[in-house]
MARSE-318282 format. One record per residue (C-alpha): x, y, z. Coordinates in steps of 0.05 Angstrom, whole numbers. Layout:
<px=X&py=Y&pz=Z>
...
//
This chain:
<px=-47&py=-70&pz=206>
<px=-59&py=-51&pz=135>
<px=-20&py=10&pz=110>
<px=-59&py=74&pz=116>
<px=-23&py=123&pz=63>
<px=40&py=136&pz=26>
<px=75&py=100&pz=-33>
<px=53&py=29&pz=-38>
<px=-4&py=29&pz=8>
<px=-54&py=4&pz=-39>
<px=-65&py=-69&pz=-49>
<px=-87&py=-121&pz=-100>
<px=-122&py=-186&pz=-99>
<px=-79&py=-245&pz=-102>
<px=-87&py=-289&pz=-163>
<px=-56&py=-353&pz=-181>
<px=-37&py=-327&pz=-247>
<px=15&py=-279&pz=-215>
<px=42&py=-324&pz=-161>
<px=108&py=-340&pz=-190>
<px=119&py=-266&pz=-213>
<px=105&py=-236&pz=-144>
<px=153&py=-287&pz=-108>
<px=206&py=-268&pz=-164>
<px=196&py=-193&pz=-167>
<px=167&py=-175&pz=-97>
<px=134&py=-112&pz=-123>
<px=127&py=-53&pz=-78>
<px=50&py=-56&pz=-54>
<px=13&py=-42&pz=8>
<px=-22&py=-111&pz=17>
<px=-55&py=-171&pz=-16>
<px=-125&py=-197&pz=-9>
<px=-151&py=-267&pz=-18>
<px=-221&py=-298&pz=-20>
<px=-226&py=-342&pz=41>
<px=-266&py=-398&pz=4>
<px=-203&py=-410&pz=-41>
<px=-159&py=-429&pz=15>
<px=-205&py=-472&pz=63>
<px=-169&py=-536&pz=44>
<px=-104&py=-551&pz=87>
<px=-54&py=-555&pz=32>
<px=-34&py=-546&pz=-43>
<px=-2&py=-493&pz=-84>
<px=-47&py=-438&pz=-63>
<px=-23&py=-443&pz=8>
<px=48&py=-454&pz=-9>
<px=49&py=-386&pz=-45>
<px=7&py=-350&pz=3>
<px=56&py=-370&pz=59>
<px=113&py=-341&pz=19>
<px=73&py=-278&pz=5>
<px=49&py=-270&pz=76>
<px=119&py=-270&pz=103>
<px=130&py=-200&pz=64>
<px=64&py=-168&pz=59>
<px=5&py=-154&pz=104>
<px=-61&py=-196&pz=85>
<px=-134&py=-180&pz=82>
<px=-179&py=-241&pz=77>
<px=-249&py=-228&pz=43>
<px=-306&py=-278&pz=52>
<px=-358&py=-293&pz=-3>
<px=-394&py=-349&pz=25>
<px=-420&py=-340&pz=96>
<px=-489&py=-314&pz=73>
<px=-497&py=-266&pz=125>
<px=-560&py=-235&pz=97>
<px=-592&py=-305&pz=93>
<px=-651&py=-324&pz=138>
<px=-622&py=-390&pz=157>
<px=-570&py=-403&pz=211>
<px=-499&py=-396&pz=192>
<px=-459&py=-457&pz=167>
<px=-420&py=-480&pz=230>
<px=-369&py=-518&pz=189>
<px=-354&py=-462&pz=144>
<px=-348&py=-417&pz=203>
<px=-304&py=-464&pz=237>
<px=-259&py=-474&pz=176>
<px=-255&py=-397&pz=168>
<px=-231&py=-391&pz=238>
<px=-176&py=-440&pz=226>
<px=-152&py=-399&pz=163>
<px=-154&py=-331&pz=204>
<px=-113&py=-368&pz=259>
<px=-64&py=-392&pz=209>
<px=-49&py=-328&pz=173>
<px=-70&py=-278&pz=219>
<px=-93&py=-224&pz=170>
<px=-99&py=-150&pz=187>
<px=-172&py=-149&pz=164>
<px=-230&py=-201&pz=152>
<px=-291&py=-177&pz=114>
<px=-357&py=-202&pz=84>
<px=-414&py=-181&pz=47>
<px=-484&py=-154&pz=61>
<px=-518&py=-207&pz=23>
<px=-542&py=-280&pz=19>
<px=-523&py=-337&pz=-25>
<px=-558&py=-399&pz=10>
<px=-627&py=-421&pz=22>
<px=-665&py=-490&pz=33>
<px=-599&py=-522&pz=33>
<px=-579&py=-500&pz=-38>
<px=-522&py=-455&pz=-52>
<px=-529&py=-397&pz=-103>
<px=-466&py=-377&pz=-137>
<px=-481&py=-304&pz=-130>
<px=-487&py=-246&pz=-75>
<px=-563&py=-237&pz=-70>
<px=-593&py=-171&pz=-44>
<px=-625&py=-163&pz=24>
<px=-690&py=-128&pz=40>
<px=-676&py=-69&pz=85>
<px=-728&py=-78&pz=140>
<px=-725&py=-93&pz=215>
<px=-729&py=-171&pz=205>
<px=-671&py=-167&pz=160>
<px=-634&py=-124&pz=209>
<px=-642&py=-166&pz=269>
<px=-622&py=-232&pz=231>
<px=-561&py=-196&pz=197>
<px=-539&py=-167&pz=265>
<px=-548&py=-238&pz=295>
<px=-502&py=-265&pz=244>
<px=-450&py=-215&pz=252>
<px=-450&py=-225&pz=324>
<px=-440&py=-297&pz=317>
<px=-385&py=-290&pz=265>
<px=-347&py=-237&pz=309>
<px=-354&py=-283&pz=372>
<px=-329&py=-344&pz=332>
<px=-271&py=-308&pz=303>
<px=-250&py=-269&pz=364>
<px=-247&py=-205&pz=322>
<px=-287&py=-149&pz=293>
<px=-305&py=-156&pz=218>
<px=-318&py=-109&pz=161>
<px=-385&py=-112&pz=124>
<px=-383&py=-89&pz=53>
<px=-437&py=-50&pz=22>
<px=-471&py=-85&pz=-33>
<px=-476&py=-76&pz=-110>
<px=-550&py=-85&pz=-124>
<px=-597&py=-88&pz=-186>
<px=-667&py=-94&pz=-155>
<px=-701&py=-60&pz=-94>
<px=-753&py=-89&pz=-47>
<px=-819&py=-61&pz=-36>
<px=-815&py=-89&pz=35>
<px=-755&py=-46&pz=51>
<px=-770&py=5&pz=107>
<px=-695&py=37&pz=116>
<px=-652&py=69&pz=63>
<px=-588&py=31&pz=48>
<px=-542&py=81&pz=89>
<px=-595&py=72&pz=145>
<px=-594&py=1&pz=144>
<px=-518&py=-4&pz=144>
<px=-507&py=51&pz=197>
<px=-554&py=12&pz=248>
<px=-518&py=-53&pz=232>
<px=-449&py=-18&pz=250>
<px=-482&py=13&pz=312>
<px=-511&py=-53&pz=340>
<px=-455&py=-100&pz=324>
<px=-394&py=-57&pz=329>
<px=-370&py=-84&pz=260>
<px=-334&py=-35&pz=211>
<px=-350&py=-18&pz=141>
<px=-317&py=-39&pz=82>
<px=-333&py=17&pz=33>
<px=-339&py=-10&pz=-40>
<px=-334&py=56&pz=-77>
<px=-354&py=21&pz=-145>
<px=-414&py=-11&pz=-112>
<px=-439&py=54&pz=-83>
<px=-431&py=89&pz=-148>
<px=-465&py=34&pz=-192>
<px=-525&py=21&pz=-140>
<px=-539&py=94&pz=-143>
<px=-539&py=95&pz=-217>
<px=-579&py=34&pz=-225>
<px=-631&py=59&pz=-171>
<px=-631&py=132&pz=-191>
<px=-609&py=148&pz=-119>
<px=-572&py=213&pz=-102>
<px=-501&py=195&pz=-98>
<px=-479&py=252&pz=-49>
<px=-539&py=239&pz=-5>
<px=-518&py=164&pz=-1>
<px=-447&py=178&pz=14>
<px=-463&py=224&pz=67>
<px=-512&py=175&pz=100>
<px=-463&py=123&pz=109>
<px=-423&py=114&pz=173>
<px=-356&py=134&pz=146>
<px=-323&py=138&pz=211>
<px=-326&py=63&pz=211>
<px=-291&py=53&pz=143>
<px=-232&py=4&pz=153>
<px=-216&py=-14&pz=82>
<px=-237&py=11&pz=13>
<px=-249&py=-28&pz=-52>
<px=-245&py=-5&pz=-125>
<px=-266&py=-45&pz=-185>
<px=-288&py=-41&pz=-257>
<px=-360&py=-46&pz=-285>
<px=-395&py=-61&pz=-349>
<px=-457&py=-32&pz=-379>
<px=-520&py=-65&pz=-402>
<px=-594&py=-45&pz=-407>
<px=-651&py=-67&pz=-362>
<px=-717&py=-94&pz=-387>
<px=-743&py=-23&pz=-393>
<px=-684&py=-4&pz=-436>
<px=-652&py=41&pz=-375>
<px=-577&py=38&pz=-362>
<px=-556&py=-18&pz=-314>
<px=-486&py=-22&pz=-290>
<px=-461&py=-92&pz=-273>
<px=-405&py=-103&pz=-218>
<px=-365&py=-146&pz=-265>
<px=-295&py=-138&pz=-234>
<px=-265&py=-145&pz=-304>
<px=-246&py=-78&pz=-328>
<px=-203&py=-17&pz=-301>
<px=-231&py=29&pz=-252>
<px=-282&py=76&pz=-286>
<px=-264&py=151&pz=-286>
<px=-327&py=167&pz=-246>
<px=-307&py=115&pz=-194>
<px=-243&py=150&pz=-188>
<px=-275&py=216&pz=-177>
<px=-319&py=188&pz=-124>
<px=-260&py=155&pz=-92>
<px=-221&py=221&pz=-94>
<px=-282&py=252&pz=-55>
<px=-283&py=197&pz=-7>
<px=-210&py=205&pz=8>
<px=-219&py=278&pz=18>
<px=-274&py=262&pz=70>
<px=-241&py=208&pz=109>
<px=-169&py=213&pz=96>
<px=-126&py=156&pz=67>
<px=-150&py=82&pz=82>
<px=-122&py=12&pz=55>
<px=-149&py=8&pz=-15>
<px=-160&py=-55&pz=-52>
<px=-162&py=-61&pz=-129>
<px=-208&py=-121&pz=-144>
<px=-202&py=-151&pz=-213>
<px=-230&py=-224&pz=-213>
<px=-250&py=-233&pz=-286>
<px=-208&py=-227&pz=-350>
<px=-147&py=-217&pz=-305>
<px=-95&py=-175&pz=-332>
<px=-20&py=-171&pz=-326>
<px=8&py=-163&pz=-259>
<px=36&py=-94&pz=-283>
<px=-34&py=-68&pz=-300>
<px=-58&py=-84&pz=-229>
<px=1&py=-51&pz=-200>
<px=-13&py=13&pz=-242>
<px=-85&py=13&pz=-215>
<px=-55&py=10&pz=-148>
<px=-10&py=66&pz=-163>
<px=-65&py=109&pz=-183>
<px=-104&py=98&pz=-114>
<px=-38&py=115&pz=-78>
<px=-32&py=181&pz=-120>
<px=-103&py=200&pz=-103>
<px=-90&py=184&pz=-28>
<px=-26&py=226&pz=-26>
<px=-64&py=284&pz=-66>
<px=-117&py=282&pz=-10>
<px=-68&py=288&pz=46>
<px=-32&py=346&pz=13>
<px=-103&py=384&pz=0>
<px=-117&py=375&pz=74>
<px=-49&py=398&pz=99>
//
């Protein structure tokens, strides 16, 4: 299991830039997370270091390529390779995105949004059932960061995610940064969207930084860049979430313009502090 609370409970993404420093210093940290698609080959330096690190830390594996929200069948070769990876490292958690990235045999290097309607709902649930059966475990589904909405949607995002979790029994990976920026981008009520999510199903939390831009109409547009510190507004929302659901394994995501290991550890320490404060406030 991933650690739930206390000093060193938060985790960070494992980056090759930090491999040597980690195995030389063994920092106090709750867990590491890796992107599955970086480890689908059988050997090499990535596996060498991951094997060493897995001996000392819990591991979360995060998929970015299953295209669970797509209309076409899942890639059986990809799913089989993923099953082998999970059998090899026995992570505490496996998660994927509510998004699609393949169509007509083409791969799009992005996590693209899903229309929230009954057709998409049935297909997403079918795919999650297939993944969970193939892997022999429940997965977590991450709420998306989105920049457009579909006229064809008949569910709100919280309703859509809640129904997926009810039908499939999967858990929720609550990305607090994604929740915040999607509400800003679409002018949604943040508290109402938080209240509507199935918070009882949260198995892991993600925090990340965003960048600011403008859309074609000149309105603010927040981009899920994973290349900056967690914003103050996201820390505040995270504190509210922890006050609602209690401490949960929390990951600091930083995938672009990667800083020193000390910077990531400081972000994780901030998450730990907020979790501890939420426990004290509830006592």
